C-alpha positions in Angstrom: -62.3 -2.6 121.9 -65.2 -2.0 124.5 -67.1 1.2 124.5 -69.6 3.1 126.6 -72.7 3.8 124.7 -73.0 7.4 124.4 -76.5 9.2 125.0 -76.6 10.1 121.1 -75.9 6.4 120.2 -78.6 5.4 122.8 -81.1 7.8 121.5 -80.2 6.6 117.9 -80.9 3.1 119.0 -84.1 3.7 120.4 -85.4 5.6 117.3 -84.0 3.0 114.9 -85.6 0.2 117.1 -88.9 2.2 117.0 -88.9 2.8 113.5 -87.9 -0.8 112.4 -90.3 -2.7 114.8 -93.1 -0.1 114.0 -94.3 -2.0 110.9 -97.5 -4.0 111.4 -97.7 -7.9 111.5 -99.5 -7.8 108.3 -97.2 -6.3 106.0 -95.2 -8.1 103.2 -91.7 -7.4 104.8 -92.9 -9.0 108.3 -94.3 -12.1 106.5 -90.8 -12.4 104.6 -89.1 -12.2 107.9 -91.3 -14.9 109.5 -90.8 -17.1 106.6 -87.1 -16.8 106.7 -86.9 -17.2 110.5 -88.5 -20.8 109.9 -85.5 -21.9 107.9 -82.5 -19.9 109.4 -80.8 -20.7 112.6 -80.7 -17.8 115.0 -78.2 -17.1 117.8 -78.0 -14.8 120.7 -75.2 -12.6 121.9 -73.7 -15.3 124.2 -73.7 -17.9 121.4 -72.0 -15.5 119.0 -69.4 -14.6 121.6 -68.6 -18.3 122.1 -68.4 -18.8 118.3 -65.9 -16.1 117.7 -63.8 -17.4 120.6 -63.8 -21.0 119.4 -63.5 -20.1 115.8 -62.0 -16.6 115.0 -62.2 -17.4 111.4 -66.0 -17.2 111.5 -67.3 -14.8 108.9 -69.5 -12.0 110.0 -71.5 -9.8 107.5 -73.0 -6.7 108.5 -75.8 -6.0 106.1 -76.5 -2.4 107.2 -75.7 0.5 104.9 -72.4 2.6 105.1 -74.4 5.6 106.7 -75.7 3.5 109.5 -72.3 1.9 110.2 -70.5 5.3 110.2 -73.0 7.2 112.4 -74.3 4.5 114.8 -71.4 3.1 116.4 -69.3 0.9 113.9 -69.5 -2.8 113.6 -68.8 -5.9 115.5 -65.0 -6.3 116.0 -64.0 -9.6 114.6 -61.3 -10.9 112.5 -63.4 -11.5 109.7 -66.2 -8.8 109.5 -67.5 -7.8 106.0 -69.7 -4.8 105.4 -71.9 -5.7 102.6 -75.3 -3.9 102.3 -78.5 -6.1 102.1 -79.2 -4.8 98.5 -75.7 -5.7 97.2 -75.4 -9.2 99.0 -76.0 -11.5 96.2 -73.6 -9.5 94.0 -70.6 -9.2 96.2 -70.8 -12.1 98.8 -69.2 -14.8 96.5 -66.2 -12.7 95.7 -65.4 -12.4 99.4 -66.4 -15.8 100.6 -65.6 -18.7 98.0 -65.9 -21.6 100.5 -69.7 -22.4 100.6 -69.3 -24.5 103.9 -67.5 -21.5 105.7 -69.3 -20.5 109.0 -71.1 -17.4 108.4 -73.1 -15.1 110.7 -75.3 -12.3 109.5 -76.4 -9.5 111.4 -78.1 -5.9 111.2 -79.1 -3.5 113.7 -82.4 -5.0 115.2 -83.0 -8.4 113.3 -84.9 -6.9 110.5 -82.7 -7.4 107.3 -80.3 -10.2 108.6 -83.0 -13.2 108.7 -83.7 -12.2 105.0 -80.0 -12.0 104.3 -79.2 -15.2 105.9 -82.0 -17.0 104.0 -80.7 -15.7 100.7 -77.3 -16.9 101.5 -78.7 -20.5 102.3 -80.7 -20.3 98.8 -77.3 -19.3 97.2 -75.8 -22.8 98.6 -74.0 -21.6 101.8 -74.5 -24.4 104.2 -73.4 -23.1 107.5 -75.3 -19.8 108.1 -76.7 -18.2 111.2 -78.5 -15.1 111.9 -77.5 -12.9 115.0 -81.0 -12.2 116.2 -79.9 -9.8 118.9 -78.4 -7.5 116.5 -75.6 -4.9 116.6 -77.1 -2.6 119.1 -77.7 -5.4 121.6 -74.0 -6.2 121.2 -72.8 -3.0 121.7 -75.1 -2.3 124.8 -73.8 -5.6 126.3 -70.3 -4.0 126.2 -68.8 -6.3 123.6 -65.9 -5.5 121.3 -66.9 -3.0 118.5 -64.8 -1.5 115.7 -65.6 2.3 115.3 -65.1 4.2 112.3 -64.4 7.3 114.1 -63.3 7.8 117.7 -63.3 11.4 117.8 -66.6 12.4 116.0 -66.3 16.1 117.2 -63.0 16.4 115.3 -61.5 15.6 111.9 -59.1 13.4 113.7 -59.9 9.7 113.9 -58.7 9.8 117.4 -57.5 12.4 120.0 -53.7 12.2 121.2 -53.1 9.6 123.8 -50.2 10.2 126.4 -47.3 7.7 125.9 -44.8 9.0 128.2 -44.6 12.2 130.4 -44.1 14.4 127.2 -44.8 12.2 124.3 -48.3 11.9 122.9 -49.6 10.1 119.7 -53.0 10.6 117.8 -53.4 7.0 116.5 -55.0 6.8 113.1 -57.4 4.3 111.8 -55.7 1.2 110.3 -58.0 1.2 107.5 -57.0 2.8 104.0 -57.4 6.6 104.0 -60.9 7.7 103.1 -63.4 10.5 103.4 -64.9 9.1 106.6 -61.4 9.1 108.4 -60.4 12.3 106.8 -57.1 10.7 105.8 -56.0 10.0 109.3 -55.1 6.6 108.8 -51.5 7.0 110.3 -50.2 8.3 113.5 -49.3 11.9 114.5 -46.8 11.7 117.5 -45.4 14.8 119.1 -42.8 15.5 121.7 -43.6 18.4 124.2 -40.6 20.3 125.6 -40.1 23.7 127.5 -38.8 25.2 124.3 -41.4 24.0 121.8 -43.1 20.9 120.1 -41.8 18.5 117.6 -44.2 16.7 115.6 -43.9 13.5 113.4 -46.0 13.7 110.1 -47.8 16.8 108.7 -50.9 15.1 108.0 -53.0 14.3 104.9 -54.5 17.7 104.3 -54.7 21.2 105.7 -57.8 20.9 107.7 -56.6 17.7 109.4 -53.2 19.4 110.3 -55.5 22.3 111.8 -57.5 19.8 113.8 -54.2 18.1 115.1 -52.9 21.7 116.2 -56.1 22.3 118.0 -55.6 19.0 119.8 -52.0 19.9 120.6 -53.2 23.3 122.1 -55.4 21.3 124.5 -52.4 19.7 125.8 -49.6 22.7 125.8 -49.3 26.2 125.0 -45.9 25.6 123.3 -45.6 26.4 119.6 -45.0 23.6 117.1 -41.4 24.4 115.8 -40.6 21.4 113.9 -42.6 18.8 111.8 -40.5 15.5 110.8 -41.9 13.7 107.8 -41.6 9.8 108.1 -41.7 9.6 104.2 -43.2 11.1 101.2 -46.7 9.4 101.4 -49.5 11.8 101.1 -51.1 11.2 104.7 -47.5 12.0 106.0 -46.6 15.2 104.1 -49.6 17.0 102.2 -50.5 19.0 105.5 -47.0 20.6 105.4 -48.2 24.0 104.2 -50.4 24.3 107.2 -47.6 24.0 109.5 -45.4 26.2 107.5 -47.9 29.0 107.8 -47.6 28.5 111.6 -44.0 29.2 111.4 -42.9 25.5 111.8 -40.0 24.0 109.9 -40.7 20.7 107.8 -37.8 18.3 108.3 -37.2 15.4 105.7 -34.8 13.0 104.2 -33.3 13.7 100.9 -35.1 11.0 99.3 -38.4 12.0 100.8 -37.8 15.5 99.4 -37.0 14.0 96.1 -40.1 11.9 96.0 -42.2 14.8 97.0 -40.9 16.9 94.2 -41.4 14.1 91.6 -44.7 12.8 92.8 -46.2 15.3 95.2 -48.6 16.7 92.5 -50.1 13.3 91.9 -50.6 12.5 95.6 -52.3 15.9 95.9 -54.7 15.1 93.3 -55.5 11.7 94.7 -56.2 13.2 97.9 -58.5 16.1 96.7 -60.4 13.2 94.8 -60.9 11.3 98.0 -61.3 13.9 100.5 -63.3 16.3 98.5 -64.3 19.5 100.6 -62.0 18.4 103.4 -58.9 19.0 100.8 -59.7 22.8 101.2 -56.4 24.8 101.7 -54.1 21.9 101.0 -51.2 22.9 98.6 -48.1 21.1 97.7 -44.9 22.5 99.2 -41.3 21.2 100.0 -39.4 20.7 103.1 -37.5 23.5 104.8 -34.5 21.3 106.1 -33.3 18.1 104.2 -30.9 15.7 105.7 -28.9 12.7 104.4 -28.4 10.4 107.5 -29.6 12.2 110.6 -30.8 15.5 111.9 -30.3 16.0 115.5 -31.6 18.7 118.0 -31.7 19.4 121.7 -35.1 20.9 122.3 -35.8 22.2 125.6 -33.3 19.7 127.1 -34.8 16.6 125.2 -32.2 15.1 122.6 -34.2 14.3 119.5 -32.7 12.5 116.6 -34.2 12.0 113.1 -32.4 9.0 111.4 -32.5 7.4 108.0 -31.4 3.8 108.8 -31.7 2.3 105.4 -34.1 1.1 102.8 -37.5 -0.2 104.1 -41.0 0.5 103.4 -40.8 3.7 101.4 -37.9 6.0 100.0 -36.6 8.0 102.7 -38.2 6.2 105.6 -37.3 8.1 108.9 -37.5 7.2 112.5 -37.4 9.7 115.4 -35.2 8.5 118.2 -35.4 9.8 122.0 -32.4 8.2 123.5 -33.0 9.4 127.0 -36.5 7.8 127.0 -35.3 4.7 124.8 -38.4 5.5 122.8 -38.5 5.3 119.0 -41.3 6.8 116.7 -40.8 4.2 114.1 -43.1 5.4 111.2 -43.4 2.8 108.5 -40.3 1.0 109.4 -42.5 -1.0 111.8 -46.0 -2.5 111.9 -48.0 -4.7 114.2 -51.6 -4.0 114.1 -52.3 -3.9 110.4 -50.5 -6.1 107.7 -47.5 -4.1 106.2 -47.8 -3.1 102.7 -45.4 -4.1 100.0 -45.2 -1.3 97.3 -43.5 -1.2 94.0 -40.5 0.5 95.4 -40.3 -1.5 98.7 -37.0 -3.2 99.2 -37.9 -6.1 101.4 -34.3 -7.5 101.4 -33.1 -4.1 102.2 -35.6 -3.8 105.0 -34.6 -6.9 106.7 -31.1 -5.7 106.7 -32.2 -2.2 108.0 -34.2 -4.0 110.8 -30.8 -5.0 112.5 -29.9 -1.4 112.6 -33.3 -0.4 113.9 -33.3 -3.1 116.6 -29.8 -2.1 117.7 -31.3 1.2 119.0 -32.4 -0.6 122.0 -36.1 1.0 122.1 -38.2 -0.1 124.9 -41.3 1.8 123.6 -42.1 1.6 119.8 -44.7 4.1 118.4 -45.1 2.8 114.8 -46.6 4.5 111.9 -50.1 2.6 112.3 -51.4 1.2 115.5 -50.9 1.9 119.1 -47.7 2.1 121.0 -45.9 -1.2 121.5 -42.5 -2.9 121.9 -39.8 -4.4 120.0 -40.9 -8.0 120.2 -44.4 -7.2 118.8 -43.2 -5.1 115.8 -40.4 -7.7 115.0 -43.1 -10.4 114.8 -45.2 -8.7 112.4 -42.7 -6.8 110.4 -39.1 -8.5 110.2 -40.6 -12.1 110.7 -43.4 -11.6 108.2 -41.0 -10.4 105.5 -38.6 -13.4 106.3 -41.4 -15.7 106.0 -42.8 -14.4 102.8 -39.4 -14.1 101.1 -38.8 -17.7 102.3 -42.0 -18.9 100.7 -41.6 -17.1 97.5 -38.0 -18.6 97.3 -39.5 -22.0 97.4 -41.9 -21.2 94.7 -39.2 -19.9 92.5 -37.0 -22.8 93.0 -39.8 -25.2 92.1 -40.3 -23.1 88.8 -43.6 -21.9 90.1 -45.8 -19.1 88.6 -47.3 -15.9 90.2 -50.4 -18.0 90.5 -48.3 -20.2 93.0 -47.2 -17.3 95.0 -50.8 -16.2 95.5 -51.2 -19.5 97.1 -48.8 -18.8 99.9 -50.4 -19.5 103.3 -50.6 -16.3 105.1 -53.5 -17.2 107.4 -51.4 -16.6 110.6 -51.6 -12.8 109.7 -55.3 -12.9 108.9 -56.1 -11.2 112.0 -54.2 -8.1 111.1 -56.2 -5.1 109.8 -55.9 -4.8 105.9 -55.2 -8.5 105.6 -57.7 -9.0 102.8 -56.4 -5.9 101.0 -53.0 -6.5 101.0 -52.1 -10.2 101.4 -52.4 -11.1 97.7 -50.8 -7.9 96.7 -47.9 -8.5 98.8 -47.2 -11.8 97.5 -47.3 -10.8 94.0 -44.9 -7.7 94.5 -42.5 -9.9 96.5 -42.6 -12.7 93.8 -42.1 -10.1 90.8 -39.2 -8.4 92.8 -37.4 -11.7 93.6 -37.7 -13.0 90.1 -34.8 -10.5 89.2 -32.7 -10.6 92.5 
């Protein structure tokens, strides 16, 4: 993603550069950097760009601390970008990069810590290490792709709503796990604006985030939010429900979603409070106002809207919202494409593949998934159904050869490595699919 450098970031860059470069030539740190530069290969922006184009599997390691990354523009956008603070490098890098011959590029903000980090990696036995001497700020100033931690820093939302069609909008969440930094906005909040009110999909992760979403909707329309459809019972979909009920909106959910909320909602709330801390203020567990079995339909201001349960998929009660007049589906966690889909203990991968046939039969031309931007059926089919078919086929081979769980971990998932959360989920998915298929 290319970004225009904001005045605040430009000022921060100038301050940081002045601070870091203000050290005298005689201090110990400067001498250590000079020593490191004699043994470390340094590269510039053009060279790094070429390396990433030629070998997307190049490892990048950002050795700045988390506060810098969160507040000073994010990180370089690359398939394999690790965030390991300089002080933790020796302790964490071997768990992340086992191959000592892997291509590694280390960077920081202004080439102060990265030469030292690169030299340390060489001392640890890594053989193909480079130092990106221009640093992150030069990369950003040059207009290269960066991955930002917060696209709407003035709001609790990760990003403000983007218009998908004339009356459909979606606030696209981070594709990372929920965190304090993204305020739990790691899924999409999509909504339909009509002359008789607004229908929103997902109540959000917490009360304050729901309020921020409401503020964003008010910037677009004066129509009230009348209905909130929950895509499932995950915390980031339903924990903000009490905010919307206070505004007079009706919460709509499938029966299995309602059952999950009743059984596990308190635990989800506790986890959210632990992770979001002060941002959890005002959030209380509640139950849906309207529960349906197969589908719930409404004509809202002349727009036919259908909330449908198509069958087992990612989570109990997974619900899609279908707008037949627009051939647009708000798919929720039935469809993935920018992040690797997660397989949970209750995920029915065989059932998901069967449900996909029903989902595909809708004939959607526009798909807004639960995570990632609006796309089309071809894209979500490639990274949802096809991934499930591939993984089940590979696990079947392991089982036929009397293989173990260790063999399942060795399944080659590298063609999906560019997807967000691949590192977090690939092995977990292999394990859970293997364990489920053992008893099919």
